[in-house]
Backbone bond lengths (Angstrom), bond angles and torsions (degrees), N, CA, C in turn:
res aa  C-N    CA-C-N  psi(-1)  N-CA   C-N-CA  omega(-1)  CA-C   N-CA-C  phi
1 M - - - 1.438 - - 1.533 109.21 -
2 I 1.302 116.30 147.63 1.453 122.51 179.51 1.535 108.98 -76.27
3 D 1.336 115.64 132.80 1.462 119.15 178.99 1.527 111.85 -69.00
4 K 1.313 116.20 -50.61 1.467 121.89 -179.73 1.516 107.54 -135.03
5 F 1.323 116.45 150.02 1.455 120.12 176.27 1.525 109.38 -80.02
6 E 1.319 116.06 149.35 1.457 120.27 179.16 1.523 110.22 -66.07
7 R 1.305 115.27 145.79 1.463 122.24 -177.69 1.525 111.57 -56.74
8 D 1.337 117.68 -42.96 1.463 120.59 -179.18 1.520 111.63 -63.42
9 L 1.309 117.66 -35.11 1.460 121.65 178.65 1.532 110.37 -67.50
10 L 1.304 117.03 -39.00 1.461 122.02 -178.66 1.521 113.43 -73.00
11 R 1.306 115.71 -35.18 1.467 120.95 -171.03 1.531 112.32 -50.80
12 G 1.308 118.17 -41.53 1.451 120.73 -177.33 1.515 114.91 -80.76
13 S 1.314 117.87 -4.62 1.466 118.96 -176.37 1.527 114.24 -122.81
14 L 1.310 118.29 4.76 1.468 120.04 -178.86 1.526 112.30 -64.46
15 D 1.333 117.62 -41.16 1.465 119.76 177.79 1.524 109.74 -57.97
16 L 1.327 115.69 -47.88 1.459 120.96 -179.43 1.524 111.11 -58.79
17 M 1.317 116.84 -41.65 1.467 120.08 179.68 1.523 111.64 -63.05
18 I 1.322 116.84 -47.18 1.466 120.70 -177.89 1.521 110.48 -66.29
19 L 1.337 117.13 -44.82 1.455 119.89 178.80 1.532 110.83 -61.47
20 S 1.328 117.10 -38.42 1.466 119.40 -179.31 1.526 111.48 -68.45
21 V 1.310 117.87 -37.49 1.470 120.31 176.80 1.531 109.85 -65.12
22 L 1.327 116.89 -41.14 1.458 120.38 -179.39 1.531 112.32 -72.00
23 A 1.325 117.70 -16.19 1.468 120.38 176.09 1.528 110.29 -64.03
24 G 1.321 116.50 -21.42 1.459 121.30 178.37 1.516 113.71 -84.45
25 G 1.318 117.64 -0.30 1.464 121.63 178.90 1.515 111.72 124.17
26 K 1.324 114.75 175.82 1.468 121.87 -178.01 1.526 111.13 -58.69
27 K 1.331 115.14 142.15 1.464 121.43 176.81 1.538 108.00 -144.83
28 Y 1.307 115.81 152.11 1.468 119.75 169.77 1.528 107.01 -101.83
29 G 1.310 116.43 170.56 1.455 121.89 -170.90 1.511 115.89 -49.42
30 Y 1.311 117.69 -50.76 1.460 119.72 -177.34 1.530 111.10 -62.93
31 L 1.333 117.80 -38.85 1.466 120.23 178.39 1.524 111.46 -64.39
32 L 1.331 116.26 -37.57 1.465 119.99 175.84 1.524 110.28 -61.49
33 Q 1.330 116.23 -49.56 1.468 120.82 179.01 1.520 110.63 -56.84
34 K 1.316 116.72 -47.07 1.458 121.76 -176.65 1.527 111.72 -64.49
35 Q 1.331 117.11 -43.60 1.454 118.97 -178.17 1.530 111.64 -65.87
36 V 1.326 117.20 -40.20 1.469 119.96 176.85 1.528 109.83 -64.63
37 R 1.319 116.77 -44.03 1.470 120.83 179.46 1.530 111.19 -62.51
38 D 1.329 116.52 -45.27 1.461 120.34 -179.34 1.528 111.99 -66.32
39 A 1.329 116.83 -43.91 1.467 120.66 -178.82 1.524 111.96 -64.93
40 S 1.328 116.42 -26.88 1.472 120.46 -179.19 1.521 112.39 -97.91
41 A 1.315 117.06 11.61 1.465 121.77 -177.84 1.525 111.36 54.08
42 G 1.334 115.65 38.00 1.460 121.28 176.45 1.521 115.33 82.49
43 R 1.327 117.92 0.78 1.471 120.20 -177.93 1.508 113.02 -79.45
44 I 1.323 117.15 -18.19 1.466 120.89 177.37 1.514 107.56 -122.64
45 D 1.314 115.28 114.89 1.455 121.55 179.46 1.523 106.42 -124.63
46 L 1.323 116.39 106.49 1.459 120.94 -177.45 1.519 110.58 -87.25
47 P 1.311 117.75 108.90 1.471 118.46 176.62 1.529 110.11 -69.00
48 A 1.311 116.43 156.56 1.465 121.74 -179.11 1.530 111.09 -55.46
49 G 1.317 117.43 -35.65 1.464 121.57 -179.35 1.517 113.36 -66.89
50 T 1.313 117.11 -16.53 1.464 122.09 174.59 1.519 110.17 -98.45
51 L 1.335 116.47 -44.19 1.456 121.67 -174.46 1.521 113.07 -64.99
52 Y 1.325 118.45 -51.14 1.462 119.74 -171.61 1.527 113.74 -68.14
53 P 1.328 120.11 -39.92 1.471 117.67 173.17 1.535 111.73 -61.88
54 L 1.323 116.95 -35.88 1.461 121.36 177.02 1.531 110.27 -63.30
55 L 1.324 117.40 -46.04 1.463 121.22 177.98 1.526 111.37 -61.73
56 H 1.321 117.17 -41.54 1.474 120.54 179.27 1.523 110.80 -63.30
57 R 1.330 116.71 -40.48 1.467 120.52 179.43 1.530 110.52 -66.94
58 L 1.330 117.17 -43.37 1.462 120.50 178.25 1.527 111.07 -62.25
59 E 1.330 115.83 -35.11 1.462 119.80 178.08 1.528 110.50 -70.72
60 E 1.324 117.64 -42.19 1.466 121.10 176.64 1.526 111.24 -60.51
61 D 1.327 116.13 -34.09 1.465 121.70 179.29 1.529 112.01 -81.44
62 K 1.345 117.11 2.33 1.464 124.01 178.31 1.530 113.20 63.90
63 L 1.345 116.51 26.44 1.464 121.00 177.55 1.523 111.25 -90.52
64 I 1.328 115.90 -23.12 1.462 122.10 174.62 1.525 107.95 -136.71
65 R 1.309 115.72 163.87 1.467 121.17 172.91 1.524 107.41 -133.84
66 S 1.306 115.01 157.97 1.461 119.16 -178.35 1.522 110.17 -126.62
67 S 1.325 114.52 158.77 1.459 121.26 175.40 1.527 107.49 -152.18
68 W 1.309 114.56 149.63 1.466 120.11 178.54 1.525 109.41 -92.09
69 D 1.321 115.82 144.87 1.456 121.71 179.23 1.522 107.86 -148.39
70 D 1.328 115.95 138.20 1.464 119.34 177.49 1.526 111.73 -129.50
71 E 1.348 116.50 25.26 1.461 120.25 -179.62 1.525 112.90 -61.04
72 S 1.304 117.60 -29.27 1.465 120.82 -178.81 1.525 111.29 -81.52
73 G 1.330 116.74 1.80 1.455 120.41 -177.67 1.513 111.87 92.20
74 R 1.316 116.25 -5.41 1.463 121.63 179.49 1.524 107.46 -129.54
75 K 1.320 117.16 127.28 1.457 120.84 -179.22 1.519 109.69 -71.96
76 R 1.340 115.53 121.74 1.462 121.12 -178.85 1.518 109.53 -132.16
77 K 1.317 114.78 148.65 1.458 121.00 175.39 1.526 107.34 -97.30
78 W 1.320 115.90 119.41 1.457 122.97 -178.27 1.524 109.16 -100.68
79 Y 1.322 115.96 144.10 1.458 122.35 -179.32 1.515 109.13 -119.94
80 E 1.340 115.86 145.54 1.454 120.83 176.71 1.524 109.61 -147.52
81 L 1.313 115.34 157.19 1.457 121.51 178.23 1.518 111.28 -70.80
82 T 1.318 116.09 145.84 1.459 122.04 168.74 1.524 107.24 -97.19
83 A 1.322 117.05 175.34 1.470 120.39 175.88 1.531 109.67 -60.92
84 A 1.325 116.79 -39.24 1.468 120.25 178.02 1.525 110.64 -65.35
85 G 1.333 117.13 -35.56 1.458 121.54 177.73 1.514 111.80 -66.99
86 Q 1.326 116.95 -39.12 1.470 120.80 177.14 1.525 110.40 -64.11
87 K 1.323 115.36 -41.44 1.470 120.08 178.94 1.524 110.51 -64.31
88 R 1.337 116.29 -44.26 1.466 120.81 178.97 1.532 110.72 -63.80
89 L 1.323 117.21 -41.04 1.452 121.30 179.10 1.526 110.49 -58.86
90 K 1.312 118.13 -47.51 1.463 121.02 179.63 1.526 110.90 -61.08
91 S 1.317 116.56 -43.75 1.459 121.18 -179.59 1.531 111.39 -64.93
92 Q 1.329 116.66 -48.13 1.468 120.48 -179.81 1.517 111.54 -65.92
93 A 1.327 117.39 -36.77 1.466 120.05 179.51 1.526 109.86 -63.31
94 Q 1.326 117.44 -43.39 1.465 120.10 178.93 1.524 110.56 -64.38
95 Q 1.330 116.80 -43.23 1.465 120.35 177.99 1.522 111.06 -61.41
96 W 1.336 116.34 -41.08 1.461 120.04 -179.67 1.526 110.89 -64.32
97 F 1.328 117.04 -44.87 1.466 120.02 178.99 1.524 111.19 -62.18
98 D 1.335 116.91 -42.60 1.465 120.44 178.64 1.522 110.69 -63.51
99 Y 1.319 117.02 -42.97 1.465 122.31 179.39 1.526 110.59 -63.59
100 A 1.336 116.13 -47.26 1.469 120.40 -179.59 1.532 110.53 -61.07
101 Q 1.326 117.00 -39.64 1.464 120.55 178.23 1.523 110.52 -64.25
102 C 1.311 117.07 -40.98 1.462 121.62 178.04 1.529 111.08 -61.35
103 V 1.324 117.16 -47.10 1.471 121.34 179.12 1.529 110.04 -63.86
104 R 1.329 117.18 -42.96 1.467 121.28 178.64 1.530 110.34 -58.31
105 E 1.332 116.44 -46.34 1.467 120.39 -179.68 1.530 111.56 -63.64
106 L 1.323 116.62 -39.32 1.474 119.64 177.57 1.522 111.09 -64.69
107 L 1.314 117.16 -42.81 1.468 120.85 178.93 1.523 111.29 -66.56
108 Q 1.303 117.08 -37.10 1.466 120.42 177.79 1.529 110.98 -68.05
109 S 1.326 116.72 -40.57 1.470 118.90 -179.56 1.520 111.29 -68.27
110 A 1.314 117.29 -26.10 1.464 121.16 177.04 1.525 111.50 -89.84
111 A 1.330 116.61 4.54 1.465 123.56 -179.99 1.530 112.59 60.11
112 I 1.340 116.35 29.81 1.461 121.87 176.59 1.524 109.21 -80.04
113 I 1.331 115.33 -40.02 1.454 121.21 174.92 1.526 107.89 -125.82
114 P 1.320 118.21 150.67 1.469 120.22 -176.83 1.521 111.98 -71.23
115 K 1.326 115.10 148.47 1.458 120.80 173.67 1.522 108.02 -76.75
116 P 1.345 116.68 147.74 1.463 118.81 178.79 1.530 110.50 -63.98
117 A 1.300 115.98 148.31 1.475 121.01 -178.57 1.497 112.07 -72.07
């Protein structure tokens, strides 16, 4: 099994990952990092220097919105999907599934991976 995914492979799917995590409800930065890390069995670890610029860009694109909250005694910036973000998530998810199926079929036709029984 691969320990970590290659950076180039991840680059095109980070938006999709963050939007999908936020589909489960509001999260602050550390929770986003943790959920991606846990869901990938530790193969994807988003450092703050990657995550926060990504969140800022998604917010500028109106796909997510943020709000500050200090109810837990610690001031945190929470992020959530907007309606446009939900729409983008559905569109990107379908594109990703179609793309993955295309790559799978190409690898199977080249006998790189076995065809399903």
